[in-house]
N, C-alpha and C positions, 0 to 999 in steps of 0.2 A: 504494499500499500504506499502510495507517495505521501510525503509529509503534508502536502496540501489537502489530501484527502481527510486527514484527521481534523482540519478546521471546518470541513463541511458538514451540514446536518444530513445524516443518512438516515432514511427511514424506509420501512417495509410496508407496502399497501397493496391493495387489490389492483389488478390490471383493469384499466377501463377501456370502453371502445375507442376513446381519444388516443390511447397509448399504442394502438396496434401498429401503426407505422414504425414507431421507435422500437418496438418489440421485433418486428421484422429485421430491422438493422442489427439489433443485437444477436439474433439467431444466425443471421448470415455471417456475423463476425465470429461466432463461437463454433459453428458447424460449416466448414469450408467446402464440403463436398455436397451439400444440398442446394437446390436452386431457389432463388428468391420466389418464383412463381409457386412452388409447392408450399412454401410458408404462408404466402398470402392466400392461397386457396384454402389450406387447411384451417387457418385462423378465421376465414370467413365462415366455414362450416361451424366451427366453434361458437362464433357470434350468433348463429341461427338456431343452433340445436337446443333443445329442451335439457335443462339441468335440475337436479333435485332441489326442492326449497332450501334456501340457506346455503347451498354449495356455491362456490366461485364459478363464475362462467369461464374465465381463461386462466386464473391463477394468481400469481403474486409477482411483484417487481421490487427491485431496490431503486429508489430515487436519490440522487445527490445533487445539490445545486440545481434543482428543477430539471434534471436530466436523468434518464433511466440508464443504470449501469449494471443491472442484473434482472434476470427473469427466470421463473420456474412456472412451466405450464402444468395446469392440473385439468384432467379431463374426467369430470364427475358423471356417474350414471346411477340410476336406481334399478335394483334387482330384487327378486324374491328368493329368500334363503329360508328353507324349511317352512314355507308358507308366510314368512314375516319379511317387510321390507327392509332392505339394507342399501347403504350407499357405498359404491366403489369409486376410488379416485386413481386414475393413472397418472403418476408423476413422471412428466416428460420434459426433455429439452431444457435441462437446468444449465445455466450459463451465468457467470459473473465476470465482469470486466476485470483485467488483470490487476488494476490498481485498487480494486475494492474486494479481492478475495478474502480478506479478514472478516467481512460481513456475510460470506456464503453460508456459514452455519445459522445465522440469524435468519436468513431467507428460508432455509429448510425448517428451522424449528416453527416458524409462523406458518409455513404451508402445511406442515404435518401435525398440528396440534389437536385436531378433532379426534378424540379417542373412539367415537362411535362409527368412524369411517374406516374402510379397509383400503389401504394405499397400496398400489402396486408400482414396481420398477421393472420394467420388462426389457429394458435396452441398455443396461449398465455395462460399460466397456470392462474387459477383463482387469485392467489396472485399478478400477475403481471398486472392485468386488469387496476388498477389506473395508473400504470406507463406508459402503452401503450397509455391511454387516455391523458396523460400529454405530450406525444410526438406528439400529434396533430392528432392522429387516430380518426376515426369515426366508431362506430360499425354498421355493415350491416347485421349481423346474430346474433340472441340471444341465439340459443341453437341447439339442435339435436332432431330429432323425429326417435324413433325405431319403425319401422312399421311392424306388423305381416301382410305383403302384401299377403301372400299365402291365407288368409281369404277372400280377395276380388275376387269377380267372374271374371274370365278371359274374355276379350273381344273376340267376335266370329270373325273368318276370319282372324286372326293373326298368322302368321308364324314367329318363332325365329330361328336365326342362330348364331353361334359365328364366328367372324371374323376371317379369316385365313391369310396366307401368301399373299403378294402382287402378283396379277396376278391370284389368284385362283377364284375370282369372278368378272369379268370385270364390272358388273352392280353397284357393290359397289363403284368401283373406280370413277364413276360419282357423288357420293354424295357430296355435298358442303363441309361436314366437314371430308371427308375421310382421308385427311392428319393427322388431329387431332386423329381420331380413330386408324389409323395404328401406329402412333407414340406411342400412350398409350398401344396398344397391345404388342409393343416391349419393352415397360417399365415393363411389366409383369402385367398390368391390364386386367380385364375380359372385353371384348368388345362384345356387343350383337346387332345384327341387326334385327329390328322388321319390317316385310313386311306386309302392309295392301293394297292389290290390287296392284297398281303401286307405292305406297309410301313407301320409305325406311327411317327408323329413327334409328340412332345409339345411343346407351347408353354405358358409361364406368363406371365400378365398380371396387373397390379395396377391398381385404378381410380386415375386420375390427378387430382391437385388442384393448385390454385395453391399457392405455396410457404407461405402462411399456414395452409393446411390447412382453410380456411372454405368455399371453394367447390368443388364437385365438377364437373368438366368432362365432356362427353360422350366420353371418351377412356380408352383403357387403356395403360399403360406396358408395353413388352416387358421382362420380368423374365428370361426364359429362352427362347432359341431356339438349339438345337444346331448349326443352320447358318443363318447370316444370309441367304444367298442363296435357301434354301428358305422362309424367313419372307417374303421379298419376293415370291417366286413364288406363294405361297399366300395373300397379304395379302387378296385380294378374298374368298376363302372365309372366312377368319378374321373379316374385318370385318363381313360379313353375319351371321355367327354371333353375334358380339358386339353388333350393332346391336339384337338381340332383348332385350338386357339394358341398352339404353339407351346404349351407348358404341360408335359406329360409327367413330370416329377411332382411329389407333394412333399412339402416341408411342414413338420409338425412338432410341437413340444413333446419332449419325451426325457425319461431318466435312464434310458439305455436303449439298445436295440428293440424294435417293435416286432413281437412275435406275430407272424403270419404275413410279414411283408419283407421283400428284399430292399436292401438299401444300406446306408452308412450313417452311424450314430457318431456325433461329436459333442464333447463337453467344453471345446474351446471356444463356443459361443452359444447364445441362446439361454443363459442362465436367467432365471426370473425370481423376483423376490416380492413378498408382501408384508405388510405391517398392519395389524388391526385384528378385529374380531373373526374374519372369515377367510378361510384358506381358498384361494381360486382353484378352479378346476384346470387341468391341462387341456390345451386346445380351445381356451375360452379367452379370446383377445377382443371381445366385442367392446365397441366404444373406447378403443385404445388409440395411442398414436400411430400404431401400425394401420389401423382401419382409416384414420382420418388423414394422415400425412404420407402414407405408404411406408414400404419397408426399405 
């Protein structure tokens, strides 16, 4: 921290709509591999989406001398856990300017102070894992499994369709998670409905990129799978459907090799953490930075 910074009044406050331009500047400074247009689009989604009552819409920022010098995005969502409402908040894109790093912990402490909220950190870089664990997070996912799912024999009697605009298929709108599926389609995710007889199951995917965001791999990351066992069982069908869009491989949360699928497991990336009352499920990245900003 520069000596001059100690004479400035530094405060932590909620991000407002008027701050979004400055937030984009900070994020571009802190995450060199990401495009400005991606930040702008994602923040616009956050500006318009519904958030639980009392939850921050965008997150928190550090302000010094009337200028934003730090930011932490929070993507809040409401879920039902055991029949009871719960609030989850994905802690995303934390960055503090070099001269104000001494205030970084203040930003985190304010952002994570609600004891009834479950906070998730799903994109921590390996060198920050000890820091995240010192902040009180618990690991709930150890890595990623890259599945050559097209090698799995498809299940018979399964029809797959891509979710379209609201009103196009009334039977889809009766699905319990229809609102989640439609919301993610509007975010730019790929939403596939599997029909087996009278049973409809929806899955959400997002195109997978290397961490810098510059190279698109022929793979889709699983964002939403209401039942992970069902995802694995139908992986052959899903992979063949996605292969027509140039992405025959599936990437999914895992704690080791996935039984029933051919592929490669790695613990070098994909570690995910939570802090709060509810442990997240594997392959549940709904309303997260990956869904909104891409991978």
